[in-house]
C-alpha positions as CSV (number, residue, x, y, z in Angstrom):
1,X,38.6,-48.0,-6.7
2,X,37.1,-51.2,-7.4
3,X,37.1,-53.7,-10.3
4,X,34.7,-51.8,-12.5
5,X,36.8,-48.6,-12.4
6,X,40.0,-50.5,-13.0
7,X,38.5,-52.3,-16.0
8,X,37.2,-49.0,-17.4
9,X,40.7,-47.4,-16.9
10,X,42.5,-50.2,-18.7
11,X,39.9,-50.5,-21.5
12,X,40.4,-46.9,-22.3
13,X,44.2,-47.4,-22.6
14,X,43.6,-50.4,-24.8
15,X,41.0,-48.5,-27.0
16,X,43.7,-45.8,-27.6
17,X,46.0,-48.3,-29.2
18,X,48.4,-48.8,-26.3
19,X,49.9,-52.4,-26.3
20,X,53.0,-54.6,-26.3
21,X,54.2,-53.9,-22.8
22,X,57.8,-55.0,-22.1
23,X,59.3,-55.0,-18.6
24,X,63.1,-54.6,-18.4
25,X,65.5,-54.4,-15.4
26,X,63.0,-56.5,-13.4
27,X,63.8,-57.0,-9.6
28,X,61.7,-59.2,-7.4
29,X,61.9,-58.9,-3.5
30,X,59.9,-60.6,-0.9
31,X,57.2,-58.4,0.5
32,X,58.3,-57.3,4.1
33,X,55.2,-58.9,5.8
34,X,55.8,-62.2,4.0
35,X,52.7,-61.6,1.9
36,X,54.0,-62.3,-1.7
37,X,56.6,-60.4,-3.7
38,X,57.3,-56.9,-4.8
39,X,58.2,-56.2,-8.4
40,X,60.0,-53.1,-9.7
41,X,61.1,-52.5,-13.3
42,X,61.2,-50.1,-16.2
43,X,58.7,-50.7,-18.9
44,X,58.1,-49.7,-22.5
45,X,55.2,-50.2,-24.9
46,X,54.4,-49.0,-28.4
47,X,53.2,-45.5,-27.3
48,X,54.8,-44.8,-23.9
49,X,57.5,-45.8,-21.4
50,X,58.1,-45.5,-17.7
51,X,58.8,-47.3,-14.4
52,X,57.0,-49.7,-12.2
53,X,57.6,-48.5,-8.6
54,X,55.9,-51.3,-6.9
55,X,53.7,-54.2,-8.0
56,X,52.6,-56.3,-5.1
57,X,52.0,-59.9,-6.2
58,X,50.5,-62.5,-3.8
59,X,50.3,-66.3,-4.1
60,X,46.6,-67.2,-3.8
61,X,45.2,-70.4,-2.3
62,X,45.0,-72.0,-5.8
63,X,48.8,-71.4,-6.1
64,X,48.5,-68.7,-8.8
65,X,50.1,-65.4,-8.5
66,X,47.8,-62.4,-8.5
67,X,48.4,-58.7,-8.7
68,X,47.2,-57.0,-5.4
69,X,48.4,-53.5,-6.2
70,X,50.3,-51.6,-8.8
71,X,52.1,-48.2,-8.6
72,X,53.6,-47.2,-11.9
73,X,54.6,-43.9,-13.7
74,X,54.4,-42.9,-17.3
75,X,57.5,-40.9,-18.0
76,X,56.9,-40.2,-21.6
77,X,55.4,-40.9,-25.0
78,X,56.9,-42.7,-28.0
């Protein structure tokens, strides 16, 4: 719900020592409205693992890809 809350969420994760994210089984599909691409994958990191159900990436006017939304699930700890 806004940049500040998102930054606080991720900073808390980082402060707990979670790091080294690795995506596997990555699939890219065009977004149905033609607004970027959807990524799905499995992921692992040093302290957890799970799946990315839907990352929506859009190409901005400067040509860079930016994450618009992210729906992921933590399935367990390592």
